[in-house]
C-alpha positions as CSV (number, residue, x, y, z in Angstrom):
1,M,105.4,62.1,174.8
2,S,104.1,64.9,177.1
3,T,101.1,67.0,176.3
4,K,103.2,70.1,175.8
5,H,105.5,68.3,173.3
6,S,102.5,66.8,171.5
7,F,101.1,70.4,171.0
8,W,104.4,71.6,169.5
9,V,104.6,68.6,167.1
10,V,101.0,69.1,165.9
11,F,101.6,72.8,165.5
12,G,104.8,72.2,163.5
13,V,103.1,69.7,161.2
14,V,100.2,72.1,160.5
15,L,102.7,75.0,159.9
16,L,104.6,73.0,157.3
17,F,101.4,71.7,155.5
18,P,100.8,74.8,153.4
19,L,104.3,74.5,151.8
20,V,103.1,71.7,149.6
21,L,100.3,73.9,148.2
22,L,102.4,76.8,147.0
23,A,102.5,75.8,143.3
24,Q,99.9,77.5,141.1
25,S,98.3,79.3,144.0
26,S,97.6,83.0,144.8
27,Y,98.7,85.1,147.7
28,R,97.8,88.3,149.5
29,F,100.0,90.3,151.9
30,G,98.9,93.1,154.2
31,A,98.2,94.4,157.7
32,L,95.5,93.6,160.2
33,P,95.6,96.1,163.1
34,S,92.9,95.9,165.8
35,V,91.9,97.5,169.1
36,N,90.1,95.4,171.7
37,L,88.3,97.0,174.7
38,N,87.2,94.5,177.4
39,V,84.8,95.6,180.1
40,K,84.3,93.4,183.2
41,L,80.7,93.5,184.6
42,K,79.0,92.1,187.6
43,N,77.9,88.5,188.1
44,D,80.5,87.0,185.8
45,W,79.4,89.1,182.7
46,S,81.8,90.9,180.4
47,T,81.8,92.6,177.1
48,N,84.3,93.0,174.3
49,F,84.3,95.8,171.7
50,K,86.6,95.4,168.8
51,I,87.7,97.5,165.8
52,E,89.7,95.8,163.1
53,S,90.9,97.1,159.7
54,R,92.4,95.1,156.8
55,Q,94.9,96.8,154.5
56,Q,96.3,94.9,151.5
57,F,99.8,95.8,150.3
58,Q,100.3,93.2,147.5
59,E,98.4,90.5,145.7
60,G,99.5,88.0,143.0
61,N,100.4,84.4,142.1
62,F,103.4,82.6,143.3
63,G,106.1,82.4,140.6
64,A,104.6,85.4,138.7
65,E,104.8,89.1,138.9
66,K,102.6,90.8,141.5
67,A,99.1,91.6,140.3
68,S,98.4,94.7,142.3
69,G,99.7,97.0,145.1
70,Y,98.0,98.7,148.0
71,S,94.3,98.7,148.6
72,Y,91.9,99.1,151.4
73,V,89.9,95.9,152.1
74,L,87.5,96.4,155.0
75,T,86.8,97.5,158.5
76,D,85.0,95.5,161.2
77,Y,83.2,96.8,164.3
78,S,82.0,94.1,166.7
79,A,80.5,93.7,170.1
80,I,80.5,90.5,172.1
81,V,78.7,89.8,175.4
82,A,80.0,86.9,177.5
83,K,78.8,85.0,180.6
84,K,81.0,82.8,182.6
85,T,79.3,79.4,182.9
86,G,81.8,77.5,184.9
87,L,85.2,77.7,186.5
88,N,87.0,77.5,183.1
89,S,84.2,78.0,180.5
90,K,82.3,80.9,179.0
91,L,79.3,81.4,176.7
92,S,79.2,84.4,174.3
93,G,77.1,86.0,171.7
94,G,77.4,89.2,169.6
95,Y,77.2,91.1,166.4
96,L,79.7,92.3,163.8
97,L,79.2,95.1,161.3
98,R,81.6,95.1,158.3
99,F,82.2,97.9,155.8
100,R,83.4,96.5,152.5
101,D,83.1,97.6,148.9
102,N,80.8,100.4,149.7
103,Q,78.3,98.1,151.4
104,M,77.5,96.9,154.9
105,V,77.7,93.3,155.9
106,H,76.1,91.9,159.1
107,R,77.3,88.9,161.1
108,L,75.6,87.2,164.1
109,I,78.1,85.4,166.4
110,Q,77.7,82.6,169.0
111,Q,80.6,81.0,170.7
112,Y,81.7,78.7,173.6
113,T,85.1,78.8,175.2
114,I,86.7,76.4,177.6
115,T,90.2,76.5,179.1
116,Q,92.1,73.3,179.9
117,R,94.7,73.8,182.5
118,L,97.6,71.3,182.3
119,P,100.7,70.9,184.5
120,S,102.9,73.0,182.2
121,L,100.5,74.4,179.6
122,R,97.1,76.0,179.3
123,L,95.0,75.4,176.3
124,A,92.0,77.4,175.2
125,H,89.4,75.7,173.1
126,R,86.9,77.9,171.2
127,V,83.9,76.8,169.1
128,V,82.1,79.5,167.1
129,T,79.1,79.5,164.8
130,D,78.2,82.6,162.8
131,Q,75.9,83.8,160.0
132,T,77.0,86.4,157.6
133,L,74.3,88.4,155.8
134,S,75.1,90.5,152.7
135,P,72.8,92.4,150.4
136,K,74.6,91.0,147.3
137,E,75.4,87.5,148.4
138,K,73.7,84.4,149.8
139,T,73.9,84.0,153.6
140,E,77.1,82.3,154.7
141,F,77.1,79.8,157.6
142,R,80.4,79.1,159.3
143,L,81.6,76.7,162.0
144,R,85.0,77.4,163.6
145,Y,87.2,75.6,166.0
146,R,90.3,77.3,167.5
147,L,93.0,75.9,169.8
148,A,95.3,78.4,171.4
149,T,97.9,78.6,174.1
150,E,99.9,81.4,175.8
151,I,103.5,80.8,176.8
152,P,105.3,83.2,179.1
153,L,108.9,83.8,178.2
154,N,109.8,84.7,181.8
155,G,108.6,82.6,184.7
156,Q,105.2,81.0,185.0
157,S,103.0,83.9,183.9
158,A,103.2,87.0,181.7
159,D,103.6,89.7,184.4
160,V,103.9,93.5,183.7
161,N,106.8,94.4,181.5
162,E,107.3,90.8,180.4
163,L,107.0,89.1,177.0
164,Y,104.9,86.1,176.1
165,L,104.2,83.9,173.0
166,K,100.7,83.2,171.8
167,L,100.0,80.4,169.4
168,S,96.7,79.5,167.8
169,N,95.5,77.1,165.1
170,E,91.9,77.5,163.7
171,Y,89.8,75.5,161.3
172,L,86.9,77.4,159.7
173,N,84.2,75.5,157.8
174,S,82.0,77.6,155.5
175,L,78.8,76.9,153.6
176,Q,77.4,79.4,151.2
177,D,74.9,78.8,148.5
178,A,75.5,75.0,148.8
179,V,79.3,75.5,148.3
180,Y,81.6,74.2,151.1
181,D,85.0,75.5,151.8
182,L,87.6,75.1,154.6
183,E,90.0,77.7,155.8
184,V,93.0,77.0,158.0
185,R,94.5,79.7,160.2
186,L,97.9,79.8,161.9
187,V,98.6,82.8,164.2
188,P,102.0,83.0,166.1
189,L,102.2,86.3,168.0
190,L,104.7,87.9,170.3
191,G,103.0,89.8,173.2
192,F,104.0,92.3,175.7
193,T,102.2,93.1,179.0
194,A,102.5,96.8,179.3
195,S,100.4,97.1,182.5
196,E,97.7,95.4,184.4
197,S,95.1,96.6,182.0
198,Q,97.0,96.8,178.6
199,R,98.7,94.3,176.3
200,V,100.1,94.6,172.8
201,E,100.7,91.7,170.4
202,M,102.3,91.5,167.0
203,G,102.9,88.6,164.6
204,L,101.7,86.8,161.5
205,N,98.1,85.9,160.8
206,Y,98.3,83.2,158.0
207,R,95.2,81.9,156.3
208,L,94.9,79.1,153.7
209,N,91.6,78.6,151.9
210,S,90.0,77.4,148.7
211,F,92.2,74.3,148.6
212,V,89.2,72.0,149.0
213,S,87.3,73.0,145.8
214,G,89.7,75.2,143.9
215,S,93.2,76.6,143.7
216,P,94.8,77.4,147.1
217,S,94.8,80.9,148.3
218,H,97.3,82.1,150.8
219,S,96.9,85.3,153.0
220,F,99.7,86.8,155.1
221,W,98.5,89.5,157.4
222,L,100.8,91.5,159.8
223,S,98.6,91.3,162.9
224,I,98.9,94.1,165.5
225,N,96.6,93.9,168.5
226,W,96.1,96.3,171.4
227,Y,94.0,95.0,174.3
228,I,92.6,97.2,177.0
229,V,90.8,96.0,180.1
230,I,88.6,98.3,182.2
């Protein structure tokens, strides 16, 4: 079996896995719009500024009436500085400021990204560690791994005025106050290259958590991303 076919098989299995956990579990549905500004600097340095808001439209339990309607959840402001360390690798660090429940949450971020170029597929591996500090909670330590690929729908690359498909699968390990949890994320997105410096993506950001130590929780976010490069 080729590498490309193997990726699709694994992605399909992971996509179907949450279906066995629907019974007696909760769900949330909402929107997750974001704006990303990427600035290229000298000597292989770059920065990324991101604003992301989370709006919840509905919350409840599967098989029961909905528990609540619309509510504002949070807004994130982040800045990441990256340095290219090799032909296909990059080391990054940054800071995130979150406004949630009338309080500010701080997060320190460290990440390493490497791109694997295959004959018919390009895979991006990303490992992230972060520490979240909140005035009302214990510090949360997380370790994340994400596998992503971008598939042009016309030709070999997503040129201007062309569509592409972006798929990612992430595993997020969390440790807070000696309590461990695992979150699985699946994000299929349809993207459009509007110009040499702008892209727009839209799709589903699905998250499954709390299935290790409690009742599974499912989150379905409509992801809308706008990328700008200057």
